[in-house]
N, C-alpha and C positions, 0 to 999 in steps of 0.2 A: 248503189248504196246498200241494198240488202246483202250482197256478198260481203262487202266491207264490214257491215255491222255483225254478221254472223262470224266472220273470221276473228274479229277483235274480241267478241264475247267468248267464243269457244277457246281462244287462247287461255282464258282463265277457267272457264267452266269444265274443261276437259281434264283439269289437273287433280282435283280432290281425290277421286277414286284411285288414280295411279299413285299419288303420294301416300295414300293410306295403305296401299298394298306394299309399298317400298319401305315406308317408315311407320309401321303399324304399332310399334311398342314405344313407350316413353323412353326406354333406354336407347333405342335407335335414333329417336329424335334428339335426345340429349347429345349423342355422339355427333350428329350433324351440326348442331349448334357449336359444339366445341371445335369441330373442323373448320367451320366458316369463320370462327373468331381468329384462327391462326392462318387462314389461307387467303392472302390478299388478292391473288389472281382471280379466284372464284367470286370474291366480293366485287371486284371490278366488273365482272360480267353480270351478276345477278343482284348485287347489293347485299347489305347485311340482313341477318335474320333477327327479328325482334321478339319472337315467341315460338313455343314448341307445339302449338296446336296445329291441326291440319289446315284450319283457316289461315293462320299466320304463315304457314309454309306455302299455301296457295298464293297469298299476296306477295311473298318473297319470290317465288318461282315464276309467276306469270304477270304480276302487276306492272313491272317495268316494261316488258315487251308489249303488253296490251296498251300501255300509255304511248309507246313509240308508234304502234300501228294506228292508234286513234289520232295522233298528230299527223301522220301521213295521210290518212283518210280525210282529215279536216282541211289540210292544205290543198288537196286535189279538188275537194268540193268547192272551196271558196274561190280558188283561181279559175276553175272551170266556169263559174257563174259570174265572174267579174271580168278579168282581163281577157279570157278566151272569147267571151261574148263580144267584147270590143274589137278584137282582132278579126272576128268573122264578119263584122258589119251588122250583126243582128241588134246589138245594143243601140246603134245609131238610129235604126228604124223605130225601136221602142221609145227612145228618148224624144223622137219627133212628135210623139203623142203626149198626152197629159201624164207624164211620168216624171217624178222628181229626180234630182241628181243623185240623191242618196238611196233611192229605191232599189237599184240593183245590188248595192252593198248590203242593204238590210235583208233582201231576199236571200243572198248567199249566206249571211251569218245565221239567219233563221233556219236555213236548210242544214247547216253544220250543227246548229244547236239541236235540231230534231234528231239527227244521226247520233250525236253524242249522248243525248238523253235516252235514246233507245238502248244504247250500249250500257249506260249506267243502270237502266231498269232491268235488263236481262241479267247483268252480273249480280245485282242486288237480290233479285228473286231467285236466281240459281244457287246462290250461296247462303240464303237466309237460314237454312237449316243448320249451318255452322255457327250462326250467331248473327242476329239481325243488325246490331250496331256495327260489327266489323264488315258485314256485307255491304251495308249502306256506305260506310266510309270508303271502301275500295271502289265501289261503283261510282260514287261521286268524284273520287280522286282521278279515276281514268277518264270520266267525262270532262272534268275540269281541265285535265291536261290536253285533251283534244281541242277544247274551246280556246285555250291559251294559244295554241299554234294556229287555230283558225283565225283569231284576231291578228296574229302576227302575219299570216298570209294575206289578210285584207290590207294591212299596212304596206306589205311588200308590193301588192298589186297596184297601189297608188304611186309608189316610188319608181317602179321599173317600167320599161316600155313594152315588154312582151311577157306572155304567160310562162315561157321557158325560163326567163330570168327570175320571175316571181317565185316559181317553184324551186329553182336552184338556190335562191337566197334563203327561202324558208327552210329548205332541206339542209342547207349549211348550218343554220341555227339549231336545227334538231340534232344534227351530228355533233355540233359543239356542246350542246347540252348533255349528250350522252358521254362525251369524252370528259367533261368537267366532273360529272357525277362519278364516272369510273375512277378517275384520278383521286377524287376525294375518298371514295369508299375503299380503295386499295390501301390507303394510308391509315385509316381509322376503322376499328371493328364496329363502331356504333353509329357511323354516318355523321359524326359531329364535325367533320372538316368544313371549313369555309367554302371550299370548292363545291361540295355537295349542296350547300345552301344557295349557291349562286345559280345552280341548274334547276329548271322547272321539274326535270325528272327526279332530282333529289327531293323536291317538295313532295312528289308523289310517294316516295318511300317513307318520308317523314310524317305522312298521315298516320302511319303505323296501324293499318287495319288489322283487327283481331288481336291487337297487342296494346291495350291502353290507348285508344284512338286520340289523336291530337286534332280535334275538330277545327281549331283556330288556324291550322295550316291552310285550310280551304279558303280562308279570307285572303291569303296571298294570291291564290289563283284569281279570285274575284277582282282584286285590285289590279292585277296585271292585265286581265281581259278588258276591264273597263278603260284603263289608260290607253291600251293599244287600239281598241275600237274607237275611242274618242279621237285619237290622232288620225285614224283612217277616215272617219267621217269629216273631220276638218279639212283634210287634203282633198277628199272627193268633192267637196263643195267648191273648191277653187281650181279644179282641173277640168279641162275640156275632154270630151270623149276621145279616146285613142291616144291622148297625150300622157306624159309622165313627168315626174319631178327630177328624175335622173336620166336624162337622155343619153342614148348610146353615143360613144365617141366614134369618129370615122376610123375604119381599119387602116392598117399600115399600107403604105404605097407599094411595098415589096410583097412578094408572094405570087405564086402561080395559081390561076384559076382557069387554066386552059382546057379543062376536061370536067365532065360530070363527076368523076371520082374525086378530083381535087376540091370541087365545091362541096361535095358531101363531107369530105374530111374537114374542111374549114368550118362547116356548120356543126359537126359533131365532136370535134377534137376536145373542146372544153369539157363536155360531159364525160367523154372517155377518160380524160385525165383524172377527173374526180373519182370515177369508179375505180380506176387503176390504183390510185393512192389508197382509197378505202380498203380494197381487197388486200393490198400488200400489208397495210398496218394491221388489219383484222387477222391476217394469216400469222403474223408475228405474235399477236396477242394470244390467239387460240393455240398456237404451237407451244407457247410458254406455259399454257394452262394444262398441258397434257399430264405432267406428273401430279399436279394438284388434283386433277379430276380422278386419277387413279387412286390417290389417297382418300378422296371423298367417298369413292365407291367401297373401298376396303373389302370387307367380307360380306357385303350386302348382296345377296344373290339376285334379288329382284331387280336392283339397279343394273347389275351386270347383265342380266338378261335383256333389259331395254336397250342398253348400249350395244350389245351384240346383235340385236334385231336391227338396229340402225346402221351399225358399222361392221357386222360380220364377226367371226370368231376371233379374229386378231392374229392368227398364224403364230409364228415364233415370237412376235413382239407382244403377244398377249393383249391385255386390256388397253395398253397404250396405242397399239396399232388400230384397235377397234375404235378408240376415241378419235384418232386422226382420220380414219375412214368416215366416221360420223361427221366430222367437221368438213371434210372434202365434199361429202354429199350436200351439206348445207350450203356451201359455196356454190355448188352447181344449181341448187334451187334458187338462190338469190341472183345468180347470173342469168337465169331465165327472165327475171324482171328487167335486167339491162337489155337483153336482146329484143324483148318486146318493145321497150321504149325506143330503141334505135331503129327498128324496122318501121314502127308506126310514125317515125318522123316523116316518112313518105306521106302519110295521111295528113299530117299537119301542113306540110308544104303545099299539098293539093288543096285542102280546104281553105287555106289562107291565100290562095290564088297566086302563089309565087312560082308554082310549077308551070302554069300555062304560058307565061311569056318566055320561059326557058325552053319549053318544048316547041314553041313557035319558030325557034331557030333550028339550026342543023344538029339537033340533039334528039336522038330517038328515045322512046319510052324505056326500052330495055337498058340503054346506057345510063339514063337518069336513075332508074331504080337500082341498077347494078352498083352504082357508086355507093348508095346508102347501104345496100345489102352487104357489100364488101366490108364497109366499116363495122356493121353490126356483127357479122360472123367473125371477122378478124379481131374485133374488139373483145368479143366473148372469149376467144382463145387467149388473148393477151391478159385479161383480168384473172382468168383461172390459172394461167401460168404464174402470174405474180402472187396469187394466193398460195399456190403450192410452194413457191420459193419462200414466202413468209412463214408457212407452216414448218418447213424444214429448218429455217434459220431460228425460229422461235423455240423449236424443240431441242435444238442444239445437238442433233445426232450426227452420225457419220455422213459421208458423201453419198453412200448408198441409201441411207435413210432419207436424205434430202431429195434424191432422185425418185424415191418411192412416193414421197409427198407430192412432188410435181406430177408424177404419173397418175396419182389418185385424183387430183383435181382435173387434169386434162381428160381423164376417162369419163367425166361428166358431159363432155362436149356433145356427143350424139343426141342426148336427151334435150340439151339446151337448144341445139339446132332444130330439133323437131318442133319445139314450141315457137321458135323464130320463124320457121317455114309456115306454120299454121297462121301466124300473124300476117305473113306475106300473102298467103292464099286468101285470107279474109279481106285484106286491103285490095287485092286484085279483083276478086270476084264479087264481093259485097261490102264495099267500104263503110256502109252504115253500121255493119256489125263487126268492124275491125276491133273495137274495144273488148269484144268477147275474148280476145287473146289474153287480156289482163286477167279475166276470170279463170282461164285455163292455167295460167302461171300461178295464180293465187291458190287454186285448188291443189295443184301439185305441191306448193309450199306447205299448205296445211296438212296434206297427207304425209309428207316427209317429216314434218315437225311433231305432230301429235299422233299419227297413225300407229307407230310402234308402241307408244305408251298405252294407247287404248286397245292394243291387240286387235286391230281391225282385220277382217278376213282378207286373205291374200287376193281374192278376186277384186276387192275394193282397192287395195294397194296397187294392183296392176293397172289401174286406170291412169296412173302417172307413168310417163316414160322412164323416169328415174328408177322405178322399181325393177327394171329389167337389166340394169347395169351391174357389173361386178363391184364388190365392196373392197376397194383398195385403199391403203396397203393391208395385207393380211390374208387376202384370198390366195388359195394355193396357186392359181394361175389365172391370167387374164383370159376371159371367155370372149373370143372375137365374134361369134355369130350374132349375139344380141346387139353389139355395137355396130356391126355391119348392117344389120336389118334396120336399126334406127337411122343410120346415116342414109341408107337408101330411101327410107320413108321421107326423111327431110328433103332429099333431092327431088323426090316425086312431088311433094307438096309445093316446093319452091317453083318447080317448072310449071305446075298447074296455075300457080298464082301469077307468074309472069305472063303466061299465055292469056289469062283472063284480063290482065291489065292492058295488054295490047289491043284487045277487042272492045273494051267498054269506053264510054265517054268519060271525060274528066268531070269531077265534082264541080258543081256551080253553086 
């Protein structure tokens, strides 16, 4: 929780200084507003701008992404303390004592409320100097968005039979909320589209922090949270521990499960399909934004410097190549989250005691782990390949340009594999600390996202494996030694993790 709270808060609090240095004069801010009014692709990503103050630009640039992160944080907290506790068997032990049926749900929602309240407090106090009313509106809006998705996750935990399905269902709703808001904002410069109002993320932007705040929009969040929480409580009172209202259907009679690899593929193919579609669509969207981003930068040297720090000098393609390199780097950072989730599926299978009966047969530990690792490593390569294809298609360049976009995303693989190998090492050697891999991926994401804007020292940026990779397209030539060194490091960590897994006892 502390890592999540800091990441969500710093997504907003790191922006005012850099925005002030980029858009320091009223004329520059007026140009930005004029560009956003006519640039639908950028509105689809960030939403409309409702004011020209630094506070309003901060809410525009960071509010949406902070709301997304708060929603993800909340769904992880709620599912972790409801459905995952039931799957592990701990909730049954607690329920055997004098603990009410609704107590676990209450505890989970209170934990999510605490986390979101701390985010709201940090954002409000950090931006109070820009305007107390706007800071409070933005902080409450982000916290309310997190609580809305927390209540939705609580409802999903009652309906589904597993933590994985509850997270997937809630995550799908978060993705749908983003798509609806993006579609609405792309069509209207002021966010007045009905699609925007359907999305909770659209409600967040309609709070209009630092721009004639609409306090009544917060009542929509309160009503949605109350309705969802009431439904979750009603279902929790009627459900036995471990049961669900949407039981899983039996799988098809066809299909091969004759190996550990085939079983791992069956277990992870749904998740990989979702990630693949998401990366492909996002690649097309960001590729289509390239020209719009170039127009937005214009002759603003400070913005150009930030993009070049993130994506390199751009080579012959100039700023467009630098922007594509920036997007390729961001895809790599997000792919690190995928590989951690795929590798740590091993921990889930082990802690939920599904691995033990499998390993009691003629299946070795290395074969069992190898199946999941093959899906994790092959899947990370697949989603980055699709992201590159999407970037090339969205940008509409030549075949050589499309190949360059694919090469730029695939160049992120060594760093992604290092983080995946670290997750495998933690699972093999110290399974209790395996979730630390999430923190490593999160820190790398934070450094890649806000580090260039904050002009952090290179020694700090070098803590992320992504900082050592070439910035493609646009770099003069692909530098093989850093990629080879990261690949070798990943192989060494992976080998150490598998060796440790062979020696230790299974989790009980």
